[in-house]
C-alpha positions as CSV (number, residue, x, y, z in Angstrom):
1,M,-54.5,-30.3,-33.3
2,R,-57.8,-31.1,-34.6
3,K,-58.7,-33.5,-31.4
4,T,-57.9,-30.8,-29.3
5,V,-59.6,-28.1,-30.7
6,A,-62.6,-30.4,-31.0
7,I,-62.2,-31.4,-27.4
8,I,-61.9,-27.6,-26.1
9,L,-65.5,-27.1,-28.7
10,F,-67.4,-29.6,-26.6
11,I,-66.1,-28.5,-23.5
12,I,-66.9,-25.0,-24.0
13,T,-70.8,-25.6,-25.6
14,T,-71.8,-28.6,-22.6
15,S,-70.3,-26.2,-19.9
16,C,-72.5,-22.8,-20.7
17,K,-75.9,-23.7,-19.4
18,S,-78.5,-21.1,-20.1
19,S,-81.3,-19.6,-17.1
20,S,-83.8,-21.7,-19.4
21,D,-82.4,-24.8,-18.8
22,G,-85.1,-27.5,-18.1
23,L,-88.3,-24.9,-19.2
24,T,-90.7,-25.6,-21.5
25,V,-92.7,-23.3,-23.3
26,L,-96.5,-24.5,-23.5
27,E,-99.5,-22.5,-24.8
28,G,-103.0,-23.1,-24.2
29,S,-106.2,-22.1,-22.4
30,Y,-105.9,-21.7,-18.8
31,I,-108.7,-22.1,-16.3
32,Y,-108.2,-21.4,-12.1
33,F,-110.6,-22.0,-9.6
34,D,-110.3,-21.5,-5.9
35,D,-107.7,-24.7,-5.5
36,A,-107.1,-25.7,-9.0
37,A,-105.8,-24.7,-12.2
38,V,-105.0,-26.4,-15.6
39,L,-103.7,-25.7,-18.3
40,Q,-105.3,-27.6,-21.8
41,T,-102.6,-27.2,-25.0
42,K,-103.4,-28.4,-28.0
43,N,-102.3,-32.1,-27.0
44,E,-102.2,-32.5,-23.3
45,I,-104.0,-31.3,-20.7
46,Y,-101.6,-30.4,-17.4
47,G,-102.5,-29.8,-13.7
48,V,-100.8,-26.4,-12.4
49,Y,-99.0,-26.7,-9.4
50,L,-100.3,-23.4,-7.7
51,T,-97.1,-21.7,-6.8
52,E,-96.8,-18.0,-6.7
53,K,-96.3,-17.6,-10.4
54,A,-99.7,-19.4,-11.1
55,L,-101.1,-17.1,-8.8
56,E,-99.7,-14.0,-10.1
57,L,-101.0,-15.6,-13.7
58,S,-104.4,-16.2,-12.1
59,T,-104.8,-12.5,-10.7
60,K,-103.6,-11.1,-14.1
61,A,-106.4,-13.2,-16.4
62,E,-109.1,-11.8,-13.9
63,S,-109.1,-8.8,-16.3
64,Y,-109.4,-10.3,-19.3
65,K,-112.6,-13.0,-18.1
66,T,-115.9,-12.0,-18.8
67,N,-117.5,-14.9,-16.6
68,T,-116.0,-16.6,-13.2
69,D,-115.9,-19.7,-15.9
70,D,-113.9,-18.4,-18.8
71,F,-110.3,-20.1,-20.3
72,I,-107.5,-17.7,-20.8
73,Y,-105.1,-18.0,-23.7
74,V,-101.8,-18.1,-22.0
75,K,-98.4,-18.7,-23.0
76,V,-95.7,-19.8,-20.5
77,K,-92.4,-21.0,-19.3
78,G,-92.1,-24.1,-17.0
79,I,-91.3,-27.5,-15.5
80,I,-93.7,-30.0,-16.7
81,S,-93.5,-33.4,-13.8
82,T,-95.5,-36.8,-13.8
83,Q,-94.9,-37.4,-9.9
84,K,-97.5,-38.1,-7.5
85,D,-99.0,-35.4,-6.0
86,E,-102.3,-35.8,-3.1
87,K,-103.9,-32.8,-4.9
88,I,-103.2,-32.6,-8.7
89,L,-104.6,-36.1,-10.0
90,W,-103.8,-35.0,-14.0
91,D,-101.0,-37.5,-14.9
92,K,-98.7,-34.6,-16.3
93,K,-98.4,-31.3,-13.6
94,L,-96.6,-27.9,-14.3
95,E,-94.9,-25.9,-12.3
96,I,-94.9,-21.9,-13.9
97,V,-91.9,-20.4,-13.9
98,E,-92.5,-17.5,-16.0
99,I,-95.4,-15.8,-18.0
100,E,-94.8,-15.1,-21.3
101,S,-98.3,-13.5,-22.6
102,I,-102.2,-13.6,-21.4
103,A,-104.7,-13.3,-23.9
104,S,-108.4,-13.3,-23.8
105,K,-108.6,-16.2,-26.8
106,K,-106.3,-17.2,-29.0
107,E,-105.5,-15.0,-31.9
108,I,-106.1,-16.2,-35.3
109,K,-104.0,-15.7,-38.3
110,N,-106.7,-14.8,-41.4
111,T,-104.4,-14.6,-44.3
112,L,-105.4,-15.1,-47.8
113,I,-102.8,-17.0,-50.3
114,L,-103.9,-16.2,-54.3
115,G,-102.2,-18.2,-56.6
116,S,-99.8,-21.2,-56.3
117,N,-95.9,-21.1,-56.3
C-alpha cells in the first residue's frame, strides 16, 4: 500500500511542470548599444539575445539612464545557453523571457546591527 501511494505521489509531483520550468532568475548590470546587449552579474557576463523582450527592456531602461553608456540594474528571468552564435561571442548567452525589475542602481541595504546575539 505504501509503495502504491509513494508511486502515485511521485507521478503527480513529476508530471506537474510549472510555467517557469527551465528559467533562471538573474540580477545584474545591463547595458545595450545599437547591436549588442550584455548582462553582468556578480559572477558572470552574459551576451543577451536581441529578442522582443530584450528590446523592451532596453526601451524601458532608457528612462533610468543619465548617459547613453550607463549601466542599469535589472532582475530578469531567462534561458541561459552556451551554444555558439555568430553575433554573440560571450561564452554564456541569455534569452530574456520576463522582466522583473529595473532600477538606476542597485539598492544597498544600510542596516546597523547593534550588539551580539
